[in-house]
N, C-alpha and C positions, 0 to 999 in steps of 0.2 A: 616051513615057511619063515619062521625065525632067523634060524641059521642064512639063509641066503641073504636075509637084509641084512645080518649084520654084516658078512661079507661082502654086500655091495657098499656099506658104510666105509668098511675098511680100505676099499679099493679106493674112495672118493677120498680120504684121508691121506693113502700114499701119493694120491696124484697130487695134493696141495705142499707136499714136501720135495718135490722134482722139477726142475724148470727144462724145455725143452727150447732151446733158444732162437731166435731167427738170428740170421748173421749179423748185420747192422746193429740190432740189441746187444747180442756177446760182444760186439768192437766196443761199444761203449763201456760197457764192463769190465774187461780188460784194459782198455785205457785210463781208465777211472783206477785202478789198482796197480798201473805203473808199468804193464808188459810191453808197451811201444817203447822198443829201443834196448830193454831188457838183456843183456850179455851179446849184443850187437845184431839183434834180431827185428826185425820191426813186426807191426801189431798182423799184417798179413801171412806171417809165416806158424803166429800162434792160431789165427783163426781157422787157416789151413790143418794144423792138426789138430784140432779139434773137431774140424769136419770131417775125417779122413777115422779117426781116431773112435769117436761115439756120435757123429749125427748131429752136434751142441748140444747133447742129452747129461744132463747135471745125475741123474739115474743110473748110468751106465753100468752095466756088469757084464765082463765076461771073462769064461773060464776056458782057455784053449791049449790043448796039453801039457797039463800040469802046471799051469799057471794063470794064476786069476790078476785081472785089471778091475780097475775101480774108477768111475766117476768122470767127469766132463774131458780130463786132461790123461785119462787111461792111463794111470798109476799101479803099477806093480804091485800085487801085494806078497812079492819076494822080496822088494827090494826097499821100497818106499814106505809101507803103512805093515801094522800088524792085523791079521783078522782072527786069530786065534788056532787058527785051525794049519796053517802052513809055517812051516820054520820060516821064519824073515828077519830082514838085515834092520827094517822097521828103521831106515835112515831120517823120515821127517819125525818121527816119535809120535805116533798117531793112529788110533784105530782104522782099519780101512774104510768101517760105515761112516766115518764123517766125511767120507767124498761120494757118497751117493743122495744128498740131502740138496738144500736149492742154496745154501751159503758155501758160494765158491772162494771165499778167503782163505780160508784153510789147505785148499785143492791149488789156488793160485801160490802160497807162500811154498807148499811141497813142489809144484811146479817149476818156480824157481831154482830152488835146490837140484832138479834133477837138471835145469839148463846151464848150472855154474858148476856141475860135476866134469869127471875127466871126459866122459864121453860126451857131453852135453844133451843138444838136441837130436843128436844119432841116438840117443838112449829108447828114444822112441820110433817103433816099425816105422808106421805109417808116419812120419816124419820124412825117416831115410825113404819110403818108398816115393811120398809123392810132394814132400813140399820143400825140397832142397833146392831149387831153381828159385829165380828172382821174382818170377809170376804171382806169386802170391800177394805180394804188395800192391795188386791192383785192387785189391779190397778196400785199400786206404782211400782210393778215388771213391769208390762207391760209396761208404758208408760217413764219411767226412762231413761233419755237420757246419761247421764252422767258415 
């Protein structure tokens, strides 16, 4: 019984370290950290990316065909961070686990590097598949508060 109680406590602690944002809540956070207009893209494109990549979840982890992805921005563990299990370029100079907590400042800093890279937003498959058209900008009008 003690093991079950400890396991439940662990799950509660883990739940406090990640956030699953609502769309307009994430909009406010991304606006605060300067993503609107970054590299020529509006905030709606960033919201679209995080919706289709991770469902607005800061604790998102996915392992697909030998490729690990981390955090709110679906950052590649082979390109942008180091997980100590795969050979990585670690272009953001950070451990991948840092992208799985509720502090999205480091995630945003790395996402900006991705967006400013040679392939830009097209580096993200979810962006290529769902977010290249102008429609995502409608989120600006849905969430704008002033």
